[in-house]
N, CA, C and O atoms as a Tripos MOL2 file, in Angstrom:
@<TRIPOS>MOLECULE
protein
  180   179    45     0     0
PROTEIN
NO_CHARGES

@<TRIPOS>ATOM
      1 N         -10.2200    9.5460   -8.2340 N.3       1 MET1
      2 CA        -11.5560    9.0040   -8.3080 C.3       1 MET1
      3 C         -12.2200    9.1890   -6.9330 C.2       1 MET1
      4 O         -11.6280    8.8100   -5.9230 O.2       1 MET1
      5 N         -13.4140    9.7510   -6.8680 N.am      2 PRO2
      6 CA        -14.0980    9.9440   -5.5870 C.3       2 PRO2
      7 C         -14.5720    8.6220   -4.9910 C.2       2 PRO2
      8 O         -14.9260    7.6880   -5.7100 O.2       2 PRO2
      9 N         -14.5690    8.5660   -3.6680 N.am      3 LEU3
     10 CA        -15.0060    7.3750   -2.9450 C.3       3 LEU3
     11 C         -16.4080    7.5760   -2.3890 C.2       3 LEU3
     12 O         -16.9210    8.6950   -2.3630 O.2       3 LEU3
     13 N         -17.0230    6.4860   -1.9450 N.am      4 ALA4
     14 CA        -18.3840    6.5340   -1.3920 C.3       4 ALA4
     15 C         -18.3800    5.9250    0.0070 C.2       4 ALA4
     16 O         -17.3310    5.5400    0.5230 O.2       4 ALA4
     17 N         -19.5510    5.8430    0.6080 N.am      5 GLY5
     18 CA        -19.6940    5.2190    1.9220 C.3       5 GLY5
     19 C         -19.0380    6.0400    3.0120 C.2       5 GLY5
     20 O         -19.1410    7.2670    3.0240 O.2       5 GLY5
     21 N         -18.3480    5.3490    3.9480 N.am      6 ASN6
     22 CA        -17.7350    6.0720    5.0570 C.3       6 ASN6
     23 C         -16.5020    6.8630    4.6400 C.2       6 ASN6
     24 O         -15.9270    7.5800    5.4600 O.2       6 ASN6
     25 N         -16.0880    6.7490    3.3900 N.am      7 LYS7
     26 CA        -14.9530    7.5170    2.8780 C.3       7 LYS7
     27 C         -15.4060    8.5690    1.8540 C.2       7 LYS7
     28 O         -14.5980    9.0760    1.0760 O.2       7 LYS7
     29 N         -16.7000    8.8850    1.8680 N.am      8 ALA8
     30 CA        -17.2300    9.9090    0.9560 C.3       8 ALA8
     31 C         -16.4910   11.2200    1.1880 C.2       8 ALA8
     32 O         -16.1780   11.5770    2.3240 O.2       8 ALA8
     33 N         -16.2190   11.9220    0.1110 N.am      9 GLY9
     34 CA        -15.4890   13.1810    0.2040 C.3       9 GLY9
     35 C         -13.9940   13.0190    0.0120 C.2       9 GLY9
     36 O         -13.2720   14.0100   -0.0990 O.2       9 GLY9
     37 N         -13.5150   11.7680   -0.0280 N.am     10 LEU10
     38 CA        -12.1030   11.5080   -0.2670 C.3      10 LEU10
     39 C         -11.9100   11.0290   -1.7000 C.2      10 LEU10
     40 O         -12.8420   10.5360   -2.3360 O.2      10 LEU10
     41 N         -10.7020   11.1800   -2.1880 N.am     11 TYR11
     42 CA        -10.3280   10.7350   -3.5250 C.3      11 TYR11
     43 C          -9.1680    9.7670   -3.3880 C.2      11 TYR11
     44 O          -8.3640    9.8860   -2.4630 O.2      11 TYR11
     45 N          -9.0730    8.7980   -4.3090 N.am     12 LYS12
     46 CA         -7.9850    7.8310   -4.2550 C.3      12 LYS12
     47 C          -7.0940    7.9730   -5.4820 C.2      12 LYS12
     48 O          -7.5540    8.2800   -6.5820 O.2      12 LYS12
     49 N          -5.8070    7.7400   -5.2590 N.am     13 PHE13
     50 CA         -4.8160    7.7520   -6.3220 C.3      13 PHE13
     51 C          -3.9000    6.5580   -6.1130 C.2      13 PHE13
     52 O          -3.4860    6.2870   -4.9860 O.2      13 PHE13
     53 N          -3.5820    5.8480   -7.1720 N.am     14 ARG14
     54 CA         -2.6660    4.7180   -7.0850 C.3      14 ARG14
     55 C          -1.2760    5.1930   -7.4590 C.2      14 ARG14
     56 O          -1.0860    5.8580   -8.4780 O.2      14 ARG14
     57 N          -0.3070    4.8460   -6.6270 N.am     15 VAL15
     58 CA          1.0980    5.1490   -6.8810 C.3      15 VAL15
     59 C           1.8680    3.8540   -6.6480 C.2      15 VAL15
     60 O           2.1970    3.5170   -5.5100 O.2      15 VAL15
     61 N           2.1490    3.1420   -7.7100 N.am     16 GLY16
     62 CA          2.8030    1.8410   -7.5770 C.3      16 GLY16
     63 C           1.9050    0.8830   -6.8150 C.2      16 GLY16
     64 O           0.7520    0.6720   -7.1930 O.2      16 GLY16
     65 N           2.4330    0.2980   -5.7380 N.am     17 ASP17
     66 CA          1.6610   -0.6240   -4.9060 C.3      17 ASP17
     67 C           0.9160    0.0930   -3.7900 C.2      17 ASP17
     68 O           0.3390   -0.5630   -2.9230 O.2      17 ASP17
     69 N           0.9150    1.4040   -3.7900 N.am     18 TYR18
     70 CA          0.3130    2.1740   -2.7040 C.3      18 TYR18
     71 C          -0.8870    2.9700   -3.1890 C.2      18 TYR18
     72 O          -1.0010    3.2870   -4.3730 O.2      18 TYR18
     73 N          -1.7810    3.2890   -2.2570 N.am     19 ARG19
     74 CA         -2.9270    4.1590   -2.5170 C.3      19 ARG19
     75 C          -2.7800    5.3920   -1.6460 C.2      19 ARG19
     76 O          -2.3900    5.2950   -0.4820 O.2      19 ARG19
     77 N          -3.0890    6.5400   -2.2010 N.am     20 LEU20
     78 CA         -3.1720    7.7770   -1.4490 C.3      20 LEU20
     79 C          -4.6320    8.1370   -1.3390 C.2      20 LEU20
     80 O          -5.3290    8.1940   -2.3530 O.2      20 LEU20
     81 N          -5.1140    8.3820   -0.1370 N.am     21 LEU21
     82 CA         -6.4630    8.8850    0.0780 C.3      21 LEU21
     83 C          -6.3210   10.3550    0.4020 C.2      21 LEU21
     84 O          -5.6020   10.7290    1.3290 O.2      21 LEU21
     85 N          -7.0110   11.1930   -0.3670 N.am     22 CYS22
     86 CA         -6.8420   12.6350   -0.2570 C.3      22 CYS22
     87 C          -8.1870   13.3330   -0.1620 C.2      22 CYS22
     88 O          -9.2020   12.8430   -0.6570 O.2      22 CYS22
     89 N          -8.1670   14.4840    0.4840 N.am     23 SER23
     90 CA         -9.3170   15.3820    0.4240 C.3      23 SER23
     91 C          -8.8350   16.6410   -0.2740 C.2      23 SER23
     92 O          -7.6300   16.8590   -0.4010 O.2      23 SER23
     93 N          -9.7620   17.4680   -0.7260 N.am     24 ARG24
     94 CA         -9.3430   18.6800   -1.4250 C.3      24 ARG24
     95 C         -10.2170   19.8520   -1.0240 C.2      24 ARG24
     96 O         -11.3600   19.6870   -0.5980 O.2      24 ARG24
     97 N          -9.6520   21.0330   -1.1710 N.am     25 ASP25
     98 CA        -10.3400   22.2850   -0.8780 C.3      25 ASP25
     99 C         -10.2560   23.1280   -2.1440 C.2      25 ASP25
    100 O          -9.2210   23.7350   -2.4220 O.2      25 ASP25
    101 N         -11.3330   23.1660   -2.9020 N.am     26 ASP26
    102 CA        -11.3230   23.8670   -4.1880 C.3      26 ASP26
    103 C         -11.1090   25.3660   -4.0500 C.2      26 ASP26
    104 O         -10.5040   25.9850   -4.9260 O.2      26 ASP26
    105 N         -11.5940   25.9570   -2.9680 N.am     27 GLU27
    106 CA        -11.4720   27.4020   -2.8060 C.3      27 GLU27
    107 C         -10.0180   27.8400   -2.6780 C.2      27 GLU27
    108 O          -9.6460   28.8930   -3.1950 O.2      27 GLU27
    109 N          -9.2020   27.0590   -2.0060 N.am     28 GLU28
    110 CA         -7.8060   27.4170   -1.7740 C.3      28 GLU28
    111 C          -6.8270   26.6000   -2.6130 C.2      28 GLU28
    112 O          -5.6180   26.8210   -2.5450 O.2      28 GLU28
    113 N          -7.3380   25.6650   -3.3980 N.am     29 LEU29
    114 CA         -6.5110   24.7780   -4.2210 C.3      29 LEU29
    115 C          -5.5200   23.9780   -3.3770 C.2      29 LEU29
    116 O          -4.3440   23.8700   -3.7270 O.2      29 LEU29
    117 N          -5.9990   23.4190   -2.2660 N.am     30 HIS30
    118 CA         -5.1940   22.5590   -1.3990 C.3      30 HIS30
    119 C          -5.5920   21.1060   -1.5960 C.2      30 HIS30
    120 O          -6.7550   20.7900   -1.8450 O.2      30 HIS30
    121 N          -4.6170   20.2430   -1.4800 N.am     31 VAL31
    122 CA         -4.8690   18.8010   -1.4380 C.3      31 VAL31
    123 C          -4.2320   18.2890   -0.1530 C.2      31 VAL31
    124 O          -3.0380   18.4870    0.0710 O.2      31 VAL31
    125 N          -5.0190   17.6350    0.6860 N.am     32 LEU32
    126 CA         -4.5330   17.0780    1.9470 C.3      32 LEU32
    127 C          -4.4560   15.5700    1.8050 C.2      32 LEU32
    128 O          -5.4700   14.9170    1.5560 O.2      32 LEU32
    129 N          -3.2660   15.0100    1.9610 N.am     33 VAL33
    130 CA         -3.1070   13.5560    1.9190 C.3      33 VAL33
    131 C          -3.4980   13.0170    3.2850 C.2      33 VAL33
    132 O          -2.8710   13.3380    4.2940 O.2      33 VAL33
    133 N          -4.5380   12.1950    3.3090 N.am     34 VAL34
    134 CA         -5.1030   11.6770    4.5510 C.3      34 VAL34
    135 C          -4.4200   10.3780    4.9670 C.2      34 VAL34
    136 O          -4.1890   10.1510    6.1550 O.2      34 VAL34
    137 N          -4.0970    9.5290    4.0020 N.am     35 LYS35
    138 CA         -3.5370    8.2170    4.3320 C.3      35 LYS35
    139 C          -2.7230    7.7140    3.1470 C.2      35 LYS35
    140 O          -3.1150    7.8990    1.9950 O.2      35 LYS35
    141 N          -1.5850    7.0740    3.4340 N.am     36 VAL36
    142 CA         -0.7850    6.3900    2.4180 C.3      36 VAL36
    143 C          -0.4880    5.0060    2.9780 C.2      36 VAL36
    144 O           0.1970    4.8730    3.9920 O.2      36 VAL36
    145 N          -1.0030    3.9790    2.3150 N.am     37 LYS37
    146 CA         -0.7810    2.5950    2.7430 C.3      37 LYS37
    147 C          -0.7370    1.6870    1.5250 C.2      37 LYS37
    148 O          -1.1160    2.0740    0.4190 O.2      37 LYS37
    149 N          -0.2630    0.4660    1.7610 N.am     38 HIS38
    150 CA         -0.2620   -0.5370    0.7040 C.3      38 HIS38
    151 C          -1.6980   -0.7720    0.2420 C.2      38 HIS38
    152 O          -2.6300   -0.6630    1.0390 O.2      38 HIS38
    153 N          -1.8780   -1.0870   -1.0150 N.am     39 ARG39
    154 CA         -3.2170   -1.2220   -1.6030 C.3      39 ARG39
    155 C          -4.0980   -2.2190   -0.8680 C.2      39 ARG39
    156 O          -5.3040   -1.9950   -0.7670 O.2      39 ARG39
    157 N          -3.5480   -3.3080   -0.3520 N.am     40 ARG40
    158 CA         -4.3850   -4.3080    0.3180 C.3      40 ARG40
    159 C          -4.7980   -3.8740    1.7200 C.2      40 ARG40
    160 O          -5.6710   -4.5060    2.3150 O.2      40 ARG40
    161 N          -4.1980   -2.8150    2.2680 N.am     41 GLU41
    162 CA         -4.4820   -2.3850    3.6340 C.3      41 GLU41
    163 C          -5.2290   -1.0610    3.7440 C.2      41 GLU41
    164 O          -5.8140   -0.7800    4.7900 O.2      41 GLU41
    165 N          -5.2260   -0.2510    2.7130 N.am     42 VAL42
    166 CA         -5.6830    1.1320    2.8310 C.3      42 VAL42
    167 C          -7.1600    1.2770    3.1900 C.2      42 VAL42
    168 O          -7.5250    2.2500    3.8510 O.2      42 VAL42
    169 N          -8.0060    0.3620    2.7880 N.am     43 TYR43
    170 CA         -9.4440    0.5150    3.0260 C.3      43 TYR43
    171 C          -9.9130   -0.1490    4.3180 C.2      43 TYR43
    172 O         -11.0920   -0.0640    4.6630 O.2      43 TYR43
    173 N          -9.0150   -0.7980    5.0250 N.am     44 ARG44
    174 CA         -9.3840   -1.4560    6.2940 C.3      44 ARG44
    175 C          -9.4610   -0.4230    7.4090 C.2      44 ARG44
    176 O          -8.6030    0.4520    7.5240 O.2      44 ARG44
    177 N         -10.5040   -0.5370    8.2290 N.am     45 GLY45
    178 CA        -10.6760    0.2850    9.4270 C.3      45 GLY45
    179 C         -10.4560    1.6930    9.1740 C.2      45 GLY45
    180 O         -10.5660    2.5090   10.0880 O.2      45 GLY45
@<TRIPOS>BOND
     1     1     2 1
     2     2     3 1
     3     3     4 2
     4     3     5 am
     5     5     6 1
     6     6     7 1
     7     7     8 2
     8     7     9 am
     9     9    10 1
    10    10    11 1
    11    11    12 2
    12    11    13 am
    13    13    14 1
    14    14    15 1
    15    15    16 2
    16    15    17 am
    17    17    18 1
    18    18    19 1
    19    19    20 2
    20    19    21 am
    21    21    22 1
    22    22    23 1
    23    23    24 2
    24    23    25 am
    25    25    26 1
    26    26    27 1
    27    27    28 2
    28    27    29 am
    29    29    30 1
    30    30    31 1
    31    31    32 2
    32    31    33 am
    33    33    34 1
    34    34    35 1
    35    35    36 2
    36    35    37 am
    37    37    38 1
    38    38    39 1
    39    39    40 2
    40    39    41 am
    41    41    42 1
    42    42    43 1
    43    43    44 2
    44    43    45 am
    45    45    46 1
    46    46    47 1
    47    47    48 2
    48    47    49 am
    49    49    50 1
    50    50    51 1
    51    51    52 2
    52    51    53 am
    53    53    54 1
    54    54    55 1
    55    55    56 2
    56    55    57 am
    57    57    58 1
    58    58    59 1
    59    59    60 2
    60    59    61 am
    61    61    62 1
    62    62    63 1
    63    63    64 2
    64    63    65 am
    65    65    66 1
    66    66    67 1
    67    67    68 2
    68    67    69 am
    69    69    70 1
    70    70    71 1
    71    71    72 2
    72    71    73 am
    73    73    74 1
    74    74    75 1
    75    75    76 2
    76    75    77 am
    77    77    78 1
    78    78    79 1
    79    79    80 2
    80    79    81 am
    81    81    82 1
    82    82    83 1
    83    83    84 2
    84    83    85 am
    85    85    86 1
    86    86    87 1
    87    87    88 2
    88    87    89 am
    89    89    90 1
    90    90    91 1
    91    91    92 2
    92    91    93 am
    93    93    94 1
    94    94    95 1
    95    95    96 2
    96    95    97 am
    97    97    98 1
    98    98    99 1
    99    99   100 2
   100    99   101 am
   101   101   102 1
   102   102   103 1
   103   103   104 2
   104   103   105 am
   105   105   106 1
   106   106   107 1
   107   107   108 2
   108   107   109 am
   109   109   110 1
   110   110   111 1
   111   111   112 2
   112   111   113 am
   113   113   114 1
   114   114   115 1
   115   115   116 2
   116   115   117 am
   117   117   118 1
   118   118   119 1
   119   119   120 2
   120   119   121 am
   121   121   122 1
   122   122   123 1
   123   123   124 2
   124   123   125 am
   125   125   126 1
   126   126   127 1
   127   127   128 2
   128   127   129 am
   129   129   130 1
   130   130   131 1
   131   131   132 2
   132   131   133 am
   133   133   134 1
   134   134   135 1
   135   135   136 2
   136   135   137 am
   137   137   138 1
   138   138   139 1
   139   139   140 2
   140   139   141 am
   141   141   142 1
   142   142   143 1
   143   143   144 2
   144   143   145 am
   145   145   146 1
   146   146   147 1
   147   147   148 2
   148   147   149 am
   149   149   150 1
   150   150   151 1
   151   151   152 2
   152   151   153 am
   153   153   154 1
   154   154   155 1
   155   155   156 2
   156   155   157 am
   157   157   158 1
   158   158   159 1
   159   159   160 2
   160   159   161 am
   161   161   162 1
   162   162   163 1
   163   163   164 2
   164   163   165 am
   165   165   166 1
   166   166   167 1
   167   167   168 2
   168   167   169 am
   169   169   170 1
   170   170   171 1
   171   171   172 2
   172   171   173 am
   173   173   174 1
   174   174   175 1
   175   175   176 2
   176   175   177 am
   177   177   178 1
   178   178   179 1
   179   179   180 2
@<TRIPOS>SUBSTRUCTURE
     1 MET1         2 RESIDUE 1 A MET
     2 PRO2         6 RESIDUE 1 A PRO
     3 LEU3        10 RESIDUE 1 A LEU
     4 ALA4        14 RESIDUE 1 A ALA
     5 GLY5        18 RESIDUE 1 A GLY
     6 ASN6        22 RESIDUE 1 A ASN
     7 LYS7        26 RESIDUE 1 A LYS
     8 ALA8        30 RESIDUE 1 A ALA
     9 GLY9        34 RESIDUE 1 A GLY
    10 LEU10       38 RESIDUE 1 A LEU
    11 TYR11       42 RESIDUE 1 A TYR
    12 LYS12       46 RESIDUE 1 A LYS
    13 PHE13       50 RESIDUE 1 A PHE
    14 ARG14       54 RESIDUE 1 A ARG
    15 VAL15       58 RESIDUE 1 A VAL
    16 GLY16       62 RESIDUE 1 A GLY
    17 ASP17       66 RESIDUE 1 A ASP
    18 TYR18       70 RESIDUE 1 A TYR
    19 ARG19       74 RESIDUE 1 A ARG
    20 LEU20       78 RESIDUE 1 A LEU
    21 LEU21       82 RESIDUE 1 A LEU
    22 CYS22       86 RESIDUE 1 A CYS
    23 SER23       90 RESIDUE 1 A SER
    24 ARG24       94 RESIDUE 1 A ARG
    25 ASP25       98 RESIDUE 1 A ASP
    26 ASP26      102 RESIDUE 1 A ASP
    27 GLU27      106 RESIDUE 1 A GLU
    28 GLU28      110 RESIDUE 1 A GLU
    29 LEU29      114 RESIDUE 1 A LEU
    30 HIS30      118 RESIDUE 1 A HIS
    31 VAL31      122 RESIDUE 1 A VAL
    32 LEU32      126 RESIDUE 1 A LEU
    33 VAL33      130 RESIDUE 1 A VAL
    34 VAL34      134 RESIDUE 1 A VAL
    35 LYS35      138 RESIDUE 1 A LYS
    36 VAL36      142 RESIDUE 1 A VAL
    37 LYS37      146 RESIDUE 1 A LYS
    38 HIS38      150 RESIDUE 1 A HIS
    39 ARG39      154 RESIDUE 1 A ARG
    40 ARG40      158 RESIDUE 1 A ARG
    41 GLU41      162 RESIDUE 1 A GLU
    42 VAL42      166 RESIDUE 1 A VAL
    43 TYR43      170 RESIDUE 1 A TYR
    44 ARG44      174 RESIDUE 1 A ARG
    45 GLY45      178 RESIDUE 1 A GLY
């Protein structure tokens, strides 16, 4: 799911109690994992 605000351009995925914030490059079919943290902490700072 795409995010908005200061995290625009990133996508979020839930994996158990964790969230992965990712960016993607459609031209090369790459996915870059930007951050992996517990769900209650991932959106802070």
